[in-house]
C-alpha positions as CSV (number, residue, x, y, z in Angstrom):
1,M,0.0,0.0,0.0
2,S,1.1,3.5,-0.7
3,S,0.0,6.8,0.7
4,L,-1.5,9.2,-1.7
5,A,0.1,12.4,-0.3
6,P,3.6,12.1,-1.9
7,H,2.1,11.2,-5.2
8,M,-0.4,14.1,-5.2
9,E,2.3,16.6,-4.1
10,A,4.6,15.4,-6.9
11,F,1.8,15.6,-9.5
12,L,0.5,19.1,-8.4
13,R,3.9,20.7,-7.7
14,E,6.3,19.0,-10.2
15,H,4.4,17.5,-13.1
16,L,1.8,20.1,-13.7
17,V,4.0,23.1,-13.0
18,R,7.4,22.0,-14.2
19,H,6.6,19.5,-16.9
20,R,3.3,21.0,-18.2
21,G,3.7,24.6,-17.4
22,A,0.3,24.9,-15.8
23,S,-0.9,28.0,-14.2
24,Q,-1.7,28.4,-10.5
25,H,-5.4,28.5,-11.4
26,T,-5.0,25.2,-13.3
27,C,-3.2,23.6,-10.3
28,D,-5.9,24.9,-7.9
29,S,-8.6,23.4,-10.1
30,Y,-6.8,20.0,-10.1
31,A,-6.3,20.2,-6.4
32,Y,-9.9,20.9,-5.8
33,S,-11.1,18.1,-8.0
34,F,-8.8,15.6,-6.2
35,Q,-10.0,17.0,-2.9
36,S,-13.5,16.2,-3.9
37,L,-12.6,12.7,-5.0
38,F,-10.7,12.1,-1.7
39,E,-13.6,13.3,0.4
40,F,-16.0,11.2,-1.6
41,A,-13.7,8.1,-1.1
42,S,-13.2,8.7,2.5
43,Q,-16.9,8.7,3.1
44,K,-17.4,5.5,1.0
45,L,-14.5,3.7,2.7
46,K,-15.1,5.2,6.1
47,V,-11.5,6.4,6.6
48,A,-10.0,9.9,7.0
49,P,-8.9,11.4,3.7
50,S,-5.3,11.5,5.0
51,A,-5.5,7.7,5.6
52,L,-6.5,6.9,2.0
53,M,-4.1,4.5,0.2
54,L,-3.4,4.6,-3.5
55,D,-4.7,1.0,-4.1
56,E,-8.0,1.9,-2.5
57,L,-8.9,4.3,-5.4
58,D,-9.9,1.5,-7.8
59,A,-11.8,1.9,-11.1
60,A,-15.2,1.1,-9.5
61,L,-14.8,3.8,-6.8
62,I,-13.7,6.4,-9.3
63,S,-16.5,5.5,-11.7
64,T,-19.1,5.9,-8.9
65,F,-17.5,9.3,-8.0
66,L,-17.7,10.4,-11.6
67,V,-21.3,9.3,-12.0
68,E,-22.4,11.0,-8.8
69,Y,-20.5,14.1,-9.7
70,V,-22.1,14.4,-13.0
71,T,-25.6,13.8,-11.6
72,G,-25.1,16.4,-8.8
73,G,-24.4,14.0,-5.9
74,V,-21.0,15.5,-5.2
75,P,-20.8,19.0,-3.8
76,M,-19.6,21.8,-6.1
77,G,-17.0,24.5,-5.5
78,R,-17.6,27.9,-3.9
79,T,-18.7,29.4,-7.2
80,G,-21.5,26.8,-7.7
81,K,-19.9,25.7,-10.9
82,R,-18.7,22.2,-11.6
83,S,-14.9,22.5,-11.5
84,L,-13.9,19.0,-12.4
85,R,-12.7,18.9,-16.0
86,L,-11.7,15.8,-17.8
87,H,-9.5,16.2,-20.9
88,L,-10.1,13.1,-22.9
89,P,-9.6,12.5,-26.6
90,A,-12.9,12.5,-28.5
91,N,-12.4,8.8,-29.4
92,S,-11.4,7.7,-25.9
93,S,-13.5,4.9,-24.4
94,C,-11.9,4.9,-21.0
95,L,-10.1,7.2,-18.5
96,D,-6.3,6.5,-18.3
97,L,-5.1,7.5,-14.9
98,G,-1.5,6.5,-15.7
99,S,1.3,9.0,-16.1
100,S,2.1,10.5,-19.4
């Protein structure tokens, strides 16, 4: 099992900023989206968000999160707008969560 914190920090601070040149607003949007996912997962798995492990975020849990998010079951940000954005190719049939 692996803690999520070091992976998320590396993704948000190194990959997005250094390797992708993302703006602070983009990083904040990603951070909020992941926060929503982790809060959802912690409720479903009955553990604190800080105790979530990488292998607990399986495809079924993430799919359930996305369905509930789209149908309004997951809370929105302060603005009332849905801030989770998925950038998938038009012909993509699945969400690839691997590194690029």
